[in-house]
Backbone bond lengths (Angstrom), bond angles and torsions (degrees), N, CA, C in turn:
res aa  C-N    CA-C-N  psi(-1)  N-CA   C-N-CA  omega(-1)  CA-C   N-CA-C  phi
1 M - - - 1.471 - - 1.507 110.20 -
2 Q 1.359 116.38 -39.74 1.465 118.46 179.06 1.510 110.84 -65.82
3 G 1.322 116.77 -34.91 1.457 119.83 -179.89 1.526 110.96 -67.47
4 K 1.339 116.42 -37.91 1.466 120.09 179.62 1.510 111.02 -66.51
5 A 1.344 116.90 -39.12 1.464 120.58 178.33 1.508 110.70 -64.64
6 C 1.303 117.14 -37.17 1.469 120.06 179.91 1.517 110.89 -66.46
7 I 1.351 116.31 -38.43 1.480 120.10 179.90 1.530 110.67 -65.21
8 E 1.371 115.35 -40.38 1.465 118.75 179.81 1.523 110.88 -64.18
9 R 1.335 117.37 -40.68 1.470 120.35 178.78 1.511 111.15 -65.15
10 A 1.287 117.03 -32.17 1.464 120.89 -179.33 1.528 112.25 -74.67
11 L 1.346 116.78 -35.77 1.466 120.62 -177.40 1.519 113.59 -83.97
12 R 1.334 117.44 -16.60 1.448 120.68 -174.84 1.530 113.19 -58.26
13 P 1.332 120.61 -46.33 1.477 120.39 176.73 1.512 113.07 -61.23
14 L 1.333 116.96 -36.04 1.473 120.28 179.82 1.525 110.88 -66.20
15 L 1.341 115.54 -39.18 1.464 118.85 179.06 1.523 111.17 -63.95
16 R 1.326 115.29 -38.81 1.474 118.28 176.68 1.512 112.08 -61.66
17 L 1.299 117.02 -44.28 1.474 121.15 178.99 1.545 111.10 -65.54
18 R 1.306 115.50 -32.26 1.453 119.78 -178.58 1.525 112.41 -69.84
19 W 1.323 118.43 -41.29 1.455 121.76 -175.00 1.538 113.95 -88.88
20 Q 1.299 119.21 -19.04 1.476 121.53 -177.47 1.513 112.79 -63.10
21 P 1.332 121.31 -46.06 1.470 121.29 178.85 1.525 111.97 -59.43
22 R 1.313 116.75 -39.80 1.449 120.16 -178.36 1.546 110.46 -64.86
23 T 1.331 117.27 -38.29 1.458 121.21 178.49 1.494 111.04 -64.54
24 R 1.313 117.94 -42.50 1.464 121.31 177.18 1.516 111.24 -63.20
25 Q 1.338 114.97 -40.83 1.449 118.73 -179.30 1.520 111.34 -63.80
26 R 1.328 116.04 -40.42 1.459 119.42 178.35 1.519 111.42 -63.80
27 R 1.332 116.59 -42.29 1.467 120.29 178.75 1.510 111.05 -61.25
28 Q 1.349 115.45 -41.07 1.472 118.88 178.79 1.495 111.44 -64.18
29 Q 1.362 116.74 -39.73 1.453 120.02 179.21 1.520 111.55 -66.73
30 Q 1.351 116.04 -40.36 1.450 119.04 -179.89 1.526 111.41 -66.93
31 S 1.330 117.30 -40.78 1.460 119.36 179.42 1.508 111.26 -67.88
32 A 1.311 117.39 -29.55 1.470 120.10 178.92 1.514 111.70 -69.74
33 T 1.308 118.34 -29.68 1.461 120.71 -178.17 1.535 112.06 -69.22
34 F 1.344 118.62 -19.72 1.459 122.17 -178.49 1.530 113.55 -90.29
35 K 1.312 117.44 -0.95 1.458 121.08 -179.49 1.523 109.89 -78.17
36 L 1.328 116.79 138.17 1.450 121.43 176.35 1.521 110.47 -72.06
37 P 1.320 116.95 148.92 1.468 119.14 176.57 1.532 111.01 -57.82
38 Q 1.341 115.47 145.89 1.449 119.87 -177.15 1.532 113.37 -80.65
39 D 1.343 117.81 -10.36 1.460 120.75 -175.46 1.532 112.91 -100.29
40 I 1.337 117.32 18.65 1.484 118.30 177.94 1.524 110.87 -66.12
41 G 1.275 117.62 -44.68 1.462 121.56 174.98 1.525 113.84 78.20
42 F 1.314 114.01 175.27 1.459 120.91 -178.54 1.520 111.27 -64.32
43 A 1.332 118.65 -40.19 1.445 121.48 -178.67 1.521 111.33 -63.89
44 G 1.322 115.91 -39.87 1.464 119.89 179.72 1.522 112.41 -63.67
45 Y 1.339 115.26 -45.67 1.461 118.57 178.85 1.530 111.42 -67.97
46 S 1.303 116.99 -30.52 1.463 119.71 177.67 1.526 110.33 -67.81
47 L 1.342 116.92 -40.96 1.463 120.40 178.81 1.526 111.97 -67.68
48 L 1.334 116.75 -23.94 1.465 120.29 178.22 1.532 110.64 -65.24
49 A 1.324 116.68 -21.01 1.466 119.35 179.67 1.529 111.37 -66.26
50 I 1.338 117.91 -24.16 1.475 120.23 -178.65 1.535 111.84 -65.13
51 P 1.327 120.23 -54.36 1.474 118.12 178.26 1.517 112.99 -65.16
52 V 1.341 117.36 -32.11 1.459 119.58 178.36 1.528 110.61 -65.85
53 A 1.342 115.52 -46.16 1.471 120.11 -178.92 1.534 111.28 -64.73
54 T 1.337 117.28 -44.39 1.476 118.94 -179.14 1.534 111.32 -66.71
55 F 1.343 117.86 -33.63 1.459 120.09 175.66 1.552 110.23 -64.83
56 A 1.327 115.12 -41.19 1.479 119.03 178.58 1.531 111.17 -63.83
57 L 1.342 116.09 -40.17 1.474 119.25 177.90 1.515 112.02 -65.16
58 G 1.330 117.19 -38.24 1.452 119.90 177.16 1.527 112.09 -64.59
59 T 1.333 116.27 -40.13 1.455 120.34 177.62 1.538 110.88 -66.03
60 W 1.331 116.20 -37.32 1.466 120.30 177.33 1.523 110.58 -64.24
61 Q 1.329 117.48 -38.89 1.477 120.70 178.14 1.522 111.61 -67.40
62 V 1.328 117.66 -30.46 1.473 119.52 175.46 1.522 109.53 -62.00
63 K 1.313 116.30 -44.18 1.456 120.06 179.27 1.527 111.49 -67.41
64 R 1.347 116.52 -38.23 1.467 120.22 178.06 1.532 111.25 -64.55
65 R 1.326 116.96 -39.58 1.462 119.50 178.80 1.520 111.17 -64.73
66 K 1.309 116.60 -40.64 1.467 120.32 178.10 1.514 110.44 -62.41
67 W 1.341 116.21 -41.79 1.473 120.54 178.14 1.530 110.87 -64.10
68 K 1.349 117.58 -42.41 1.459 120.94 -177.32 1.527 110.37 -66.46
69 L 1.325 118.33 -42.02 1.458 120.65 179.31 1.517 110.55 -63.90
70 Q 1.326 117.19 -38.04 1.460 119.67 177.79 1.504 111.17 -66.80
71 L 1.350 116.98 -37.37 1.469 121.08 178.96 1.527 110.25 -64.66
72 I 1.334 117.84 -42.98 1.464 121.20 179.10 1.517 110.06 -62.95
73 D 1.336 116.20 -40.36 1.465 119.85 179.20 1.533 110.32 -65.22
74 D 1.329 117.55 -38.95 1.464 120.11 178.85 1.523 111.36 -66.34
75 L 1.332 117.42 -38.57 1.473 120.21 178.33 1.522 110.33 -66.77
76 A 1.321 117.01 -39.08 1.459 119.70 178.38 1.531 111.00 -62.94
77 K 1.315 116.48 -36.49 1.478 119.69 178.97 1.529 111.10 -68.87
78 K 1.346 117.16 -29.63 1.448 119.99 179.03 1.534 112.05 -63.07
79 T 1.330 116.50 -29.57 1.472 119.73 -179.20 1.505 112.28 -70.73
80 T 1.340 117.48 -13.40 1.473 120.46 -179.67 1.521 112.08 -99.53
81 I 1.337 117.77 -3.19 1.463 120.25 177.43 1.530 109.01 -68.39
82 P 1.329 118.60 138.27 1.478 120.11 -179.99 1.515 111.75 -52.98
83 A 1.340 115.27 143.47 1.461 122.07 -175.70 1.524 111.63 -68.08
84 V 1.322 115.71 146.84 1.461 122.68 175.47 1.513 108.64 -115.91
85 D 1.304 115.87 164.32 1.474 119.71 179.00 1.528 110.86 -67.74
86 L 1.338 115.06 149.65 1.450 120.32 174.94 1.529 108.99 -59.84
87 P 1.334 118.56 122.24 1.476 119.86 -175.56 1.522 111.91 -65.29
88 E 1.327 115.64 153.92 1.466 121.37 177.22 1.527 110.12 -64.44
89 D 1.327 116.00 -43.24 1.454 121.48 178.44 1.526 108.48 -92.57
90 L 1.333 116.69 108.63 1.464 120.44 -175.77 1.523 112.65 -65.58
91 R 1.322 118.40 -16.23 1.466 120.22 177.99 1.526 112.30 -66.48
92 E 1.323 116.31 -21.46 1.449 119.38 177.20 1.541 112.26 -64.86
93 L 1.332 115.56 -23.59 1.467 119.64 -179.95 1.525 112.53 -66.61
94 N 1.325 117.20 -19.49 1.473 119.94 178.84 1.516 111.80 -62.53
95 K 1.330 117.49 -23.27 1.463 122.27 179.68 1.521 111.85 -104.19
96 M 1.326 117.31 11.65 1.453 120.71 -174.05 1.523 113.28 -122.04
97 E 1.313 118.14 25.58 1.443 119.19 -179.41 1.520 111.47 -59.71
98 Y 1.335 116.27 138.66 1.451 126.46 -177.49 1.513 114.19 71.25
99 Q 1.337 117.69 6.27 1.457 120.30 173.41 1.535 110.19 -92.16
100 Q 1.316 115.98 151.00 1.448 121.29 -179.60 1.523 110.72 -88.53
101 V 1.317 115.15 137.29 1.477 121.27 173.78 1.523 107.96 -129.01
102 K 1.313 115.98 151.21 1.472 120.96 178.29 1.521 109.50 -116.73
103 V 1.318 115.81 143.91 1.452 121.32 -176.96 1.526 109.45 -154.11
104 M 1.307 116.56 148.66 1.467 122.37 175.94 1.527 107.94 -112.83
105 G 1.326 115.99 138.53 1.452 119.87 179.25 1.518 112.10 177.02
106 T 1.325 115.01 -160.23 1.474 120.78 -176.38 1.523 110.19 -129.89
107 F 1.323 116.00 147.92 1.472 122.16 177.39 1.530 109.78 -88.07
108 D 1.329 114.83 148.00 1.462 121.64 173.34 1.526 107.32 -111.69
109 H 1.336 116.46 85.19 1.466 121.21 -173.81 1.524 113.16 -66.72
110 E 1.346 117.53 -20.08 1.465 119.56 -179.24 1.512 112.72 -66.01
111 R 1.346 117.06 -21.79 1.468 120.56 -176.21 1.516 112.37 -113.94
112 E 1.328 117.28 21.26 1.467 118.78 -179.35 1.525 111.23 -66.28
113 M 1.318 115.45 152.28 1.465 123.53 -179.72 1.516 109.57 -128.62
114 Y 1.335 115.33 170.20 1.458 120.05 -173.80 1.528 109.66 -133.68
115 V 1.333 115.76 140.63 1.463 122.84 178.47 1.512 108.35 -123.67
116 G 1.321 116.23 125.86 1.462 118.33 179.28 1.518 111.73 171.07
117 P 1.339 112.60 -168.45 1.469 128.42 4.45 1.543 112.14 -75.11
118 R 1.343 114.52 147.42 1.463 122.43 -179.91 1.519 110.37 -136.57
119 S 1.317 115.70 157.08 1.465 121.59 172.51 1.515 109.20 -92.02
120 C 1.311 115.22 155.14 1.456 120.83 -179.42 1.517 110.43 -81.36
121 I 1.333 116.51 130.08 1.457 121.87 175.43 1.528 107.79 -88.54
122 K 1.319 116.11 118.64 1.471 120.51 -178.25 1.524 108.69 -101.63
123 R 1.319 115.65 136.67 1.447 120.62 175.39 1.523 109.88 -82.61
124 E 1.366 113.11 152.29 1.469 119.55 177.94 1.526 109.42 -104.92
125 D 1.304 116.74 134.65 1.447 119.64 179.33 1.507 110.34 -81.73
126 S 1.336 116.90 179.97 1.456 121.19 -175.34 1.529 113.09 -67.94
127 E 1.323 118.18 -17.86 1.446 120.88 179.18 1.512 112.51 -95.30
128 G 1.335 117.15 6.25 1.454 120.81 175.37 1.507 114.05 89.49
129 G 1.314 118.98 -2.43 1.444 121.87 178.85 1.499 110.98 -95.59
130 T 1.332 115.88 168.01 1.462 120.68 -179.79 1.511 109.48 -73.59
131 Q 1.317 115.85 132.36 1.455 120.65 -178.53 1.518 110.68 -76.00
132 K 1.316 115.96 148.58 1.469 120.12 -179.85 1.526 110.32 -66.17
133 N 1.310 116.86 159.67 1.449 122.60 -175.52 1.523 113.43 -84.52
134 R 1.326 118.18 16.05 1.462 121.81 178.13 1.527 110.99 51.44
135 D 1.330 116.11 42.55 1.474 123.18 178.76 1.526 113.11 69.25
136 G 1.338 117.18 11.88 1.461 119.99 175.66 1.516 110.05 -74.35
137 I 1.324 116.58 -175.75 1.453 121.75 178.69 1.521 109.87 -61.28
138 I 1.332 116.31 134.88 1.466 121.63 -178.17 1.530 108.91 -78.10
139 S 1.321 115.68 135.95 1.464 121.39 178.55 1.497 109.92 -119.11
140 A 1.333 116.58 137.69 1.461 121.90 177.41 1.521 108.99 -89.14
141 P 1.350 116.97 152.50 1.468 119.59 178.81 1.516 111.66 -58.86
142 G 1.323 116.73 132.50 1.453 121.61 178.75 1.511 114.61 78.99
143 Q 1.313 118.68 1.72 1.457 122.25 -178.22 1.540 109.73 -76.83
144 T 1.308 115.91 139.29 1.467 120.23 177.66 1.528 109.96 -102.03
145 G 1.311 114.63 156.78 1.448 119.33 -179.50 1.524 110.14 -161.64
146 Y 1.339 115.70 -149.12 1.455 120.58 -176.42 1.537 110.05 -138.18
147 L 1.331 115.35 154.79 1.439 121.55 171.45 1.531 108.86 -89.54
148 V 1.315 116.02 137.19 1.459 121.34 -178.87 1.534 108.35 -98.18
149 I 1.324 117.05 113.15 1.471 123.81 179.08 1.516 108.00 -103.86
150 T 1.340 116.70 116.71 1.475 121.72 -174.25 1.522 110.89 -122.87
151 P 1.336 117.22 132.49 1.478 119.38 174.04 1.543 109.66 -60.96
152 F 1.316 115.29 140.94 1.465 121.58 -176.84 1.530 108.03 -134.15
153 K 1.327 117.32 123.30 1.473 122.05 -178.62 1.530 108.86 -98.27
154 P 1.326 117.16 110.77 1.457 118.94 176.93 1.514 112.41 -65.43
155 K 1.323 115.75 149.04 1.457 121.01 178.98 1.522 109.98 -65.13
156 D 1.344 115.89 137.82 1.466 123.93 178.25 1.526 112.44 62.97
157 R 1.310 117.36 23.38 1.467 121.45 173.64 1.519 108.96 -120.51
158 D 1.337 116.12 152.19 1.455 119.17 -178.23 1.534 112.05 -103.13
159 F 1.298 116.60 29.62 1.462 120.77 178.86 1.523 108.40 -147.40
160 S 1.330 114.08 168.45 1.480 121.95 175.97 1.504 110.07 -116.72
161 I 1.311 115.99 156.39 1.455 122.08 174.88 1.515 107.90 -123.76
162 L 1.317 117.29 172.67 1.466 121.94 178.23 1.523 109.91 -100.95
163 V 1.324 114.94 136.16 1.475 120.66 178.92 1.535 108.53 -126.05
164 N 1.314 115.68 124.84 1.453 121.59 172.58 1.514 107.32 -82.16
165 R 1.341 117.21 96.76 1.465 121.28 -176.20 1.514 111.94 -67.96
166 G 1.317 117.75 -25.54 1.464 119.32 178.72 1.511 112.62 139.46
167 W 1.313 115.63 -162.82 1.464 123.03 -171.61 1.528 110.93 -105.07
168 V 1.342 114.08 141.75 1.484 121.11 171.60 1.514 108.08 -132.89
169 P 1.347 118.19 148.33 1.465 120.13 175.43 1.515 110.60 -70.24
170 M 1.303 116.27 162.18 1.460 120.11 -179.69 1.523 111.44 -60.77
171 S 1.311 117.08 -30.42 1.460 119.89 -179.06 1.536 112.62 -69.04
172 A 1.342 116.28 -19.72 1.467 120.75 179.98 1.513 111.70 -114.77
173 L 1.331 117.19 23.45 1.458 119.79 -177.59 1.518 112.20 -67.37
174 A 1.295 118.30 -40.57 1.463 122.07 179.73 1.516 110.47 -66.03
175 P 1.348 118.93 131.73 1.464 120.23 -178.67 1.522 114.02 -58.75
176 Q 1.349 117.96 -28.34 1.447 120.92 -179.29 1.541 111.54 -64.67
177 K 1.331 117.62 -20.10 1.445 120.62 -177.63 1.555 112.38 -91.82
178 R 1.309 116.40 -0.16 1.482 120.72 179.08 1.543 110.23 -143.30
179 L 1.332 114.92 45.45 1.465 120.06 -177.74 1.525 111.15 -60.51
180 Q 1.309 118.08 -31.05 1.455 121.26 -178.25 1.527 111.56 -63.27
181 G 1.348 115.39 -29.68 1.446 119.00 -178.45 1.519 114.66 -90.26
182 Q 1.332 117.23 -1.85 1.466 120.95 179.25 1.547 109.20 -84.95
183 I 1.291 116.01 76.13 1.468 121.50 -172.73 1.514 111.56 -64.98
184 E 1.334 116.79 140.66 1.453 122.90 -179.53 1.531 109.05 -114.04
185 G 1.347 115.14 161.54 1.452 120.43 177.92 1.531 112.01 82.30
186 E 1.309 115.49 -179.43 1.468 121.26 -177.39 1.521 110.85 -72.43
187 V 1.325 114.70 138.10 1.465 120.46 177.95 1.524 108.33 -133.62
188 N 1.322 115.77 150.60 1.452 121.53 171.53 1.521 108.62 -92.14
189 L 1.321 116.28 125.85 1.456 120.58 -173.28 1.520 110.34 -125.58
190 V 1.308 116.36 138.63 1.469 123.54 171.04 1.531 107.72 -117.48
191 G 1.312 115.06 121.70 1.457 120.07 -178.34 1.501 112.66 -133.77
192 I 1.315 115.71 161.32 1.473 122.74 179.76 1.528 108.64 -102.62
193 V 1.307 116.45 130.08 1.467 121.95 -179.08 1.519 109.62 -68.28
194 R 1.310 114.47 131.34 1.470 119.96 -178.91 1.517 110.67 -127.75
195 S 1.324 115.41 150.32 1.461 122.50 176.03 1.514 109.74 -96.04
196 P 1.320 118.83 163.81 1.476 120.22 178.72 1.508 111.01 -63.22
197 E 1.336 116.08 149.38 1.450 121.98 173.36 1.516 110.15 -85.28
198 K 1.309 116.20 147.44 1.450 121.10 175.61 1.523 110.64 -89.19
199 R 1.314 115.24 148.89 1.472 119.04 178.94 1.536 109.62 -63.67
200 P 1.324 117.39 131.82 1.473 119.96 178.98 1.517 110.85 -60.19
201 P 1.343 117.82 147.62 1.464 120.00 178.63 1.532 111.00 -56.66
202 L 1.315 115.03 132.15 1.470 123.68 179.58 1.526 112.36 65.53
203 G 1.333 117.22 6.27 1.457 120.13 178.85 1.535 111.59 -81.73
204 P 1.315 117.64 155.02 1.479 120.45 178.61 1.515 112.00 -69.71
205 K 1.304 116.41 157.72 1.454 121.53 178.54 1.529 110.73 -81.54
206 N 1.320 115.54 156.83 1.467 120.26 174.58 1.515 111.14 -70.08
207 K 1.313 115.80 150.65 1.459 121.19 175.18 1.530 107.95 -105.69
208 S 1.326 116.06 117.23 1.450 120.97 -175.38 1.534 113.44 -71.83
209 T 1.338 115.62 -8.42 1.474 118.90 -179.80 1.520 112.97 -93.12
210 D 1.338 116.39 -2.27 1.465 120.59 -177.07 1.537 110.01 -111.69
211 R 1.316 116.65 158.35 1.462 120.68 178.75 1.520 112.06 -91.53
212 T 1.321 115.82 -5.85 1.464 121.21 177.42 1.529 109.57 -106.01
213 W 1.321 116.07 129.51 1.459 122.36 -175.84 1.516 109.99 -120.77
214 L 1.330 115.84 149.67 1.466 121.21 179.86 1.515 111.77 -86.09
215 Y 1.297 117.64 -29.42 1.455 122.88 177.41 1.523 108.43 -149.33
216 K 1.324 117.07 162.64 1.460 121.84 -173.21 1.521 111.33 -82.70
217 D 1.329 115.14 85.42 1.456 121.69 172.94 1.535 106.61 -88.97
218 V 1.312 116.52 92.75 1.455 121.58 -169.63 1.523 111.48 -60.75
219 D 1.315 118.51 -41.45 1.460 121.77 -178.04 1.529 111.28 -61.98
220 L 1.333 117.24 -49.75 1.470 120.11 -179.30 1.527 110.90 -67.53
221 M 1.294 117.81 -38.71 1.470 120.37 179.87 1.519 110.65 -65.64
222 A 1.346 116.37 -38.58 1.462 119.68 179.12 1.531 110.59 -66.64
223 Q 1.335 116.31 -39.29 1.461 119.67 177.67 1.513 111.16 -64.71
224 A 1.323 116.85 -36.49 1.477 121.12 -177.05 1.520 112.67 -65.55
225 C 1.347 116.71 -30.56 1.475 118.85 -176.57 1.521 112.38 -116.40
226 G 1.343 117.70 5.94 1.448 120.57 177.05 1.518 114.19 73.21
227 A 1.317 118.37 33.08 1.453 121.53 -179.23 1.514 110.17 -111.08
228 A 1.330 116.00 168.88 1.455 121.67 174.29 1.535 109.51 -73.70
229 P 1.329 119.64 147.65 1.471 121.52 -177.07 1.535 111.86 -75.95
230 V 1.316 115.02 64.84 1.479 121.66 178.59 1.522 107.98 -129.88
231 L 1.327 116.69 133.08 1.463 121.05 -178.83 1.515 109.89 -125.55
232 L 1.327 116.31 128.57 1.454 122.78 174.28 1.519 109.41 -118.04
233 D 1.327 116.89 135.13 1.464 121.30 170.92 1.519 108.65 -89.94
234 A 1.331 117.90 112.09 1.470 120.64 179.08 1.530 108.11 -60.41
235 N 1.349 116.19 139.26 1.452 119.54 -178.40 1.516 111.11 -75.56
236 F 1.321 115.95 173.48 1.466 121.52 -175.63 1.527 111.94 -63.24
237 E 1.325 116.76 -33.11 1.453 121.11 -179.23 1.520 113.20 -67.90
238 S 1.336 117.35 -12.98 1.470 120.63 179.17 1.530 112.44 -79.79
239 T 1.329 117.07 -8.29 1.462 121.10 -178.45 1.523 110.63 -62.41
240 V 1.330 115.51 130.15 1.475 120.75 178.07 1.524 108.34 -116.98
241 E 1.325 114.58 162.90 1.449 119.74 -178.59 1.516 111.86 -60.54
242 G 1.329 115.41 125.52 1.465 121.24 -179.96 1.512 114.03 78.82
243 G 1.331 117.90 4.25 1.462 120.97 -178.55 1.511 113.16 -105.00
244 P 1.330 116.01 -179.64 1.481 119.18 178.10 1.520 111.44 -61.24
245 I 1.316 116.19 153.98 1.458 123.23 178.34 1.519 108.47 -85.01
246 G 1.323 117.66 113.08 1.449 121.37 -178.14 1.516 112.51 -77.26
247 G 1.328 115.03 -175.51 1.454 120.54 -179.45 1.498 113.93 73.98
248 Q 1.312 118.27 35.04 1.466 122.68 -177.37 1.538 111.40 -93.66
249 T 1.317 116.44 41.72 1.457 121.06 177.81 1.514 109.79 -98.30
250 N 1.302 116.86 120.22 1.457 122.77 179.07 1.517 108.26 -109.04
251 V 1.326 116.41 106.10 1.455 120.56 179.83 1.526 108.81 -79.29
252 S 1.294 116.03 101.75 1.463 120.10 -177.54 1.513 109.54 -151.07
253 L 1.314 114.81 148.80 1.464 123.71 173.77 1.526 108.05 -131.40
254 R 1.286 115.86 155.58 1.455 119.01 178.37 1.524 109.46 -62.49
255 N 1.327 115.31 121.53 1.455 119.95 -176.61 1.534 109.05 -137.79
256 E 1.313 116.25 91.74 1.455 122.23 179.52 1.515 111.11 -113.38
257 H 1.340 116.42 19.01 1.452 119.63 -174.74 1.527 112.74 -65.80
258 F 1.343 117.94 -30.00 1.479 118.89 -179.55 1.517 111.20 -63.84
259 S 1.337 116.98 -40.77 1.476 119.62 178.32 1.518 109.95 -66.76
260 Y 1.333 117.87 -36.05 1.461 120.53 175.69 1.520 111.35 -64.35
261 I 1.349 117.13 -38.66 1.460 120.78 179.08 1.539 109.67 -61.66
262 I 1.318 117.07 -46.67 1.475 121.36 179.42 1.518 109.61 -61.15
263 T 1.337 117.64 -42.80 1.463 121.32 -177.02 1.527 111.38 -63.62
264 W 1.331 117.21 -51.21 1.467 120.32 -176.14 1.512 112.49 -68.16
265 Y 1.326 117.84 -41.58 1.478 119.39 179.63 1.536 110.82 -69.07
266 S 1.311 117.88 -33.77 1.474 120.35 176.96 1.511 110.52 -66.78
267 L 1.322 117.83 -42.76 1.468 120.62 176.95 1.514 110.59 -63.13
268 S 1.327 117.26 -40.40 1.462 120.96 179.80 1.531 109.98 -61.96
269 A 1.343 116.39 -46.85 1.468 120.19 -178.94 1.537 111.26 -63.96
270 A 1.335 116.90 -41.88 1.462 120.84 -177.67 1.537 111.22 -67.48
271 T 1.320 117.24 -46.18 1.460 119.61 -179.33 1.525 111.81 -70.52
272 T 1.326 118.50 -30.38 1.466 120.68 174.57 1.530 110.64 -64.41
273 F 1.321 115.81 -43.68 1.477 119.05 178.06 1.524 112.34 -62.47
274 L 1.332 115.59 -43.37 1.456 118.92 179.42 1.505 111.76 -64.30
275 W 1.340 117.05 -41.44 1.465 120.43 179.45 1.517 111.23 -64.39
276 Y 1.330 117.89 -42.93 1.461 122.35 177.98 1.524 110.76 -63.91
277 H 1.331 115.34 -41.78 1.464 120.52 -178.68 1.534 111.20 -62.54
278 K 1.326 117.15 -37.56 1.459 120.68 -175.28 1.523 112.83 -86.26
279 Y 1.322 116.88 -46.34 1.463 119.80 -169.90 1.537 114.08 -96.95
280 I 1.304 119.10 -20.39 1.457 121.21 178.29 1.530 111.30 -100.79
281 R 1.318 116.44 -47.75 1.459 120.46 179.85 1.521 112.56 -89.20
282 H 1.346 117.13 -12.03 1.480 121.78 178.59 1.519 110.88 55.63
283 R 1.315 115.62 45.53 1.460 120.75 176.37 1.516 109.36 -108.30
284 P 1.314 118.91 145.14 1.475 120.39 176.23 1.516 111.47 -66.32
285 L 1.319 115.54 145.81 1.463 120.15 -178.81 1.524 112.49 -76.87
286 M 1.294 118.09 -22.50 1.461 122.34 -178.70 1.518 109.68 -115.56
């Protein structure tokens, strides 16, 4: 046994010398497999910029989408801030979109206008169900109608503003069919400041000679009825029996970043595959 142990101690250095060259050789072979082909050339490396650039654009759109969603959330939170008085200088409202303001005054129902067709925005109660219309006009699921925009004269002011009182179905568009909701006298109103809507792409323009509008062009609508170019969306609590359904504020911004993400990442993946197929595997593309 002692003799065998002595032989093993004697051969151990030789075994180390025997296996070390092979290990180096394997490492050299493995490192060689990771080298790019030498015949890619300037054109090949230039084309590699396409998948790199499209991947960068897709990543940029991911960040843009996150920013847009946060912006929409911030705007939605602004609608829950306690209402403030209508400012003396109406130009201050340009920086107050989606904020609530309170005002006392009277409606001028003779000059009301209509925007549509639109669907009714229903609020959800705390239990997840649709909230009742507070005795306002009943709307059926999927029913289309119009928004009622009425001039409103604030108390102790020498001008009128526009108030989106809410939604009515087409069957109740005529004021004679909802006389109960045509409230008279001074009312306390809480509304959300809104900016003008832009004309939809390829959509027709509004006609300033008509009382029905396709989108809320505040400037033209104000000129048509002699009011100041200010628009408030009456809140849901403003709904009266037989009147329009208030709370028709839809907090939304154009957000198409997800489709852009899919487009850029798909282009990056496709061009990466084609580049690898041609310059690494040396296979024809067709």
